[in-house]
N, C-alpha and C positions, 0 to 999 in steps of 0.2 A: 321562266322557263326549267324545263326538266333538264337532270344530270345525264349526260348520253350513257349508255347503261350496255352492258354486255349481254346481248338476248341468245344466249345458249337455251334457255327453257322456251317449250313450242307454244304459240301463242293463244289466248285465249280464245274458243271462238263463240263465249256467250258470255253475256252481259246484266246482271240482276240489276232491272231499273225501274221497272212499276213498282207500286208500293206493296203489294201483297207479296210477289216475291222478296223484298226485303225484310219485310216483318216474319212473313216465316221463318226466314234465317236467324234472325234474331231471337224469335220465340224459341226455335229449336235449342240458340246457343243456349238461352237464359234456362233452358227446361235443364238441361245438362249440367249447367253449373250448379243450379239448385241441388240437384242429385247428388253430385260429387261433394258439394257444401255437408248436405246431411250425414252423406257418410263419411266424411272425414269426422264430424262432430263426433256419430257413435264411435268410430275406431279409438278415439281421445278417453270417454268413460274411463277409464283406469289410469290413465297415463298419471307421471308425478306431473308438480309445475312445470319443472323444468323440461320435460321431456314433451309437454303438452306446446311450451312455447316455441320449440326447436320443430315440434309436428305443424304450427303453425304457418312459420315462417314458410317453411319448406310447400306449405301446401298456398300460401298467397303467391309463390313463385309461379307455380305450377297454372294454378287459376288466370294468375297473370297473361301467361306465356299461351293458355287456351283462348283467353279473350282476343288476344292480337292474329293469333291464327284463323279466326273466326272473323274480325272485321278485314283481316288482309284478304280474304274469299271475295268482300263483296265492293271492295276500293269505292271509288266514290267519297262523297263529303266525308263518311263513316271513317274512312281512313286518314282524313284529311282533319275529322276533328281529335282522331287520338295525337296525328302528329302535332298537332297542336299543344292539348295538354302535356305531350312529352316536353316540350321545348319551354312549357309557361305553369305546370300544376306543380311542380316542386315542393311548392311550398303547403299544400294543401292535399297530394297524394301522397298515398304510400311508396316508399321508393322502388318495392317489387313490382308496381305496376308504371312507374314509369321508365322504370329499366326498361320493361318489357316492350312498351309503347314505342321506343324509342327506334325499336327493332324496325317498326313501320317503316321506316324511312329507308330501307334496303330492299321494298317491293318494287321487283325490276320485271316481272311479266307484262308485256305488252298483250293489247290487245289483237284480235286478227286484222290484215287489211281489208274484210269483207266488210267488219262493224266502222271502221274507220273511213271506207269509201261512203259506204250510206251516211254518215255524218257528212262526211264533204259535201255530198250529193244533193242532202237538204240545205243546205247552207249557202255554195254556190251557184247552186241550179245547173246552165247550160254552161255557162263560164267556167267548170270543171275542167271544160275542154280545152281550156287554153293554160293549161300546164300538163308539164310531165312530171307526175310525182312518184318520189320513192315509196315504192312499198313499205317498207322498211323502217321504221322511228331512229331519229339522231337521239330520242329523250321519250321517256313516259312519266308521270307524276300523279298522284291520287283522283286526278281532275281532268286531265285532258293527257294527249298525245303530242309528237310534234314529229313532221316528217318535213324533208326538204325537198323542194322542188324547182322547176328554171320554168318562167315562163317563155314561150314558143315562137311568141312573137319578138320578142325583145332580146330572149336569153338571160335575161335578169334571173339571179339565184336569189328565190324566196326558202321564208317556212313557213309551214301553217301550224299554228298550235290549237289544236281540236279538241273541242269537250265532248266527253263521253255521254253517248245518247241520254233525255231525261235526267242529268245526273241534277242540273240547277234547280229543276223542280222537288229532287227527295232532298235539300238542305232542311227545313224544316223537321220533315218525320225522321228524317235519319237520325239530328241533335234529340228528339225526342226516344227513339229506340234506343241509343245510345247511353243517354240518359236510365233506361231499364234498364240496360242490360250490368250498370254499374252499381245498380240498389241489389239488383238478383247478384251479384259477386260477394257484396256484404262487406266488402274491405276499404268503400272509399265513404268516410264521412259524407253524411248528406247536409251541408255546411251552407250558408249564405255567400262565403266567398264560392264554394262550388257553382253556385245558381248566377252569382255575378259575371263568371267566366263564361259560363256555358251561353250567357247575352252576349257577351262581347264577341262569342266564337261563330254564334248566329250571325252578328253584323260583319265581321272578316268576312262568314263566305260569303255572304248575298253579294257584297264587294268582289270578293276573286271568280264568282261565275258568272259577273256582266263584264265579258271582254271590252264591250265599248267604253263603259269606264277605266277598264285599263290600258287601251288604246290613246283616252285621252289624255291619262297619266305616262305613257312612255312618250306621246307629242310634247308632252310639258318638258319634261327630262331633256329630249332631244334638244329642245331651244335652250334649256338651259345652258349646256354643253357645248353649244355652235362656237368655236374659234378656240375653244381647248383641246390642244389636241395630243392629251392625255387621255381623253375618253372617247368611245363608242358607244353609242345608243343605237340599236337598229329605229330604221323610217321604216312607217307603220303605211301599209299600203288599204288606205279607206276605202277604195272599189269593190276589194275581196275581203272584207271584214265586216263581220257582226256583231250581237252580243253573245254568241257560240263558237266564235270563231276569229282567230288573228292572223292578218297578213302578213309577213314583215321581212323586210333586208334580210338574209342571211347574211352571220356575221360571223367570220371564222375568226379560231384562236387556239390555244391549249389549256388547259386546266392548271390551278395553281400547283398542284400536286405532281404535274408534269414533271421530267427528270430535266429539259431543258430551261426550266421554269431555275431550277437549285442551279443549274450550272453558270448562272447569270453572273457576272462582277457582283462586288459588292455596290458598287455604285449606282446599278440599272436595277437590284433588288428596293435598294433606299428610295428610289425615284416611284417606284410601283408601290409600295407601301406608303408615302405620302400622299401619293395620290387618291388613295383607298380610304384612309384616315380621314383626308380634308373634304371628301363626300358626307360622314357623320357629322362635323363639324358644321359644313354649312347647312344640312337638316336641322341642327340647334339654333346656329346663330343666325343664320338668312330664312332659309325657304318655312319651319317648322311642319313641314310633311316629312315623315320617316319611311324608309325600307326596313321593315321592322324582321324580315326575314332572312338569317344570317345563313343561309345555305350557302357552301362555296361554291354551289350548282348554278346559282345565279351570277356569277362573274367569270370571265373566260381571261388569258393575256393574250394579246397580238404583240408578239414578239417583232420589235425593228430589226428589219434585213439590211440595213445600214445603217449602224447604230451613231457613227457619227455625225449623221443628221437628220436622225430620224428619233422618234421618242418609242417606248414599249407603253402601251395601250392596255388600259383597263375595259373591255366589254362587257358592260351591264345589259344583262337579260328580262330579268324578269321585272315588272310593276306590279302584281296583283296585290302584294300585301303593304303598302301605302297606305299609313296612317296617317290622321292631320290631328297634330296637339293643340293645346289653346295657347294661351299667352304668359299664363300664370306658371303653366305647367315646364314652360319653355323657360322662362326666367329661373324658376328654383333649379334646373337642369346646368344653366350657366351659372348661378352663383354660386353652385356646388362644385362644378367645373374649376371657376377661375378662383375659388379660396383654394383647391386641390395645387393649381400653378403657382401660388405664391407660398402652397405648406402653412397655410394661416390658419390653425384651429380654431381661432377666437373668430373669424369670417366663416370658416365651416358651422361651428355651432350656430351663430345669426342665421345661415342661408336654411339651417336646420329648424330653427324656431321660427322661421318667417314661410317654411314650407305648411307650419301648423296653422295658419290661418286660411291654409286652404284645402289642406288634405289632413280630415280625421284619424287619419294614420299615424301621422307625425306630432297632432297635436295629444294623443293617450299615450306616447312614449314617458317612460320615468325618465327623472334626471340621469340615471347611471346609462340607460341602455342608449340615448342621444350621446351620451360622451362618447360608449361604444360606437356608434353611427359615426360620428367626427373621426374616430384613428380610422374606420372602416372605409370613408370615403377617400381620408387622405391617403390610403395606401391605394387604394383602384385607382385614383388618378394619379398614382405615381410617375406613369411614362410622361405625362404634360406638365410636370413639375420642373420647375429650375433647379439643377444640380446646388445652384449658390445659395437656393433658399431651402433645400429639402437636407439634413445631415441622415437622413434613414435610407436615404438609398443604398442598398451593400452596390461595394466598390467593385466587383466583378459585371456587374449590371451596366456600367457606363465606359466605353473604349479612351484610345488617350484624346481623341477630339471633344470628348464629352457626350459621344453620342447615347442613344439608350438602345442595348442592345435586346432587345422583346425576346429574342430565343433563351437566353442566360435567365428571361429575369424570376422565372417560376412564378409568376405575379399569379396564374388564376389558381394556384394550390397556395398559396399564401394570403390572398382573399377569403377564398373558401374555410381554410384554420380560421383566419379571426372572425368569421361569420358565423361560425357554428357558435359563439361563444354567445352573441346577441340571440341568436336562432334559438337557444334553449332557456333563455330568458321567460319568465311567466306574462311577465308585459309585453314582447314581444306578438306582433299579430302579423295577418299576411299582407305585405305593401300594396300601394295604389297597382294593378292592372300597368296604369297607362306608365310608372317606373318602372316596373318590371319588363315593358316594351322595349326600355331605354335600357336598363343594363343587359338585357338579352342582348342589343344592338351591338354596345361596346364588347362584351363578353365576345361576340362574332367577329368583331373587328380586331380583337387581341387576339383571337386563336390565328387569325388572317394572319397579322402581321409575324406571329409567329414561327406558324409553319413556313411566312415568305423568309424569316431569319432578315428582318430588314430592321435599319437602324433610324434612329429620327434624332432631331435635336427639337426641345420641348419648345425653345421659343420658333424656331419655323414652323412646328402646326399650330401655334395658338395665336401667333401676334398680331394676323392680321385679321381675325375678327372680335379682337377689343383694342380699346384707348389708353390700355394701363399703363401705369410706368413701371419698364420694364427695368430700370438702374436698383 
């Protein structure tokens, strides 16, 4: 589900969806980038080494921003590719590229109602007349736009997540065009890791543009949470859904960044945080599939009107980025997490050595880098570790009841600082993409908890998922 946006900009009246239009746009961008690169090289001929280094860094930033500006004009899977690389490409892309790509998430321009109405008409046929549809979207994304509607006969409020015309057919060609554009920039190493990631992105995109798959996944999670009043999952209306259109029940709520959330008593924020973390743990320990998009826009909070008798609820909105993990990877993730719970260096090292039997990345690590990774994993799992077993938790991070104070932890910066030590090692390589998906999920969850200013107890978070002796 897209984020609610502020639509001060004029809506776009045209969408470049034909292969020819999109190829011409990319070709023009490629030509301009090539010219800019040649000009920059010519101006640097007589500069000192230090001046050339500064010039190259500034030029790369300029090239990266130009690249992003051109991608933003196309929307569709080209933008989605850029967003995915911004999330997962920091291990093999220059920082200037990833920083610029991150700005693609702020693309807010909606398409005009005439374009959306045409797409709805194609998918719904005559049944479009059964609804009063709001012409102003409540959210946009790179692949789709979301409109609220009312079923005339029943009065039920629904939302239509409508895919932009012909976007699904452009996935493969967009990927090829994006690769071409990256080659022309001459700032992205053309490595096997990059090839692997593009194939991963290709697979993810083909799943994301198939809304019947998303409908099935949404229904699966709906059933998983039946009876648990802490969660709300939209109900799919299959009679009005297709592979390019999702019709769902409208579920209200406020953003995690809403002032009403910040004003909640500590106990209520703790409960919301507990519920959000529990989803991630169930994905790892029970279900084996994971929502890999950490975007805050995928969640809303429905505040209890009568807190004495009702619960605040997490509204889960988007199931297009679900990824299935195999048993070997899940076992590795569980072992790493459980070693962190008991802050056990020996168990953590065993878990890393065991991972080497399934992933070349771990098998090729030097002994010193494995030891560094032990420390990194122990630090990253700090919120789940028992204070009685972990003497390294900073005193200010625990309250008088032994709860972990996420907002005081500065955990992200501490992990980044420690990770930089391993990343500079000559024996360090790009981690398996599966582990990067999981690590991104943890980062998203940690950020959610920090912004929410939640406090949690390690035992309450993890005990229900393991039979370990907690004494």
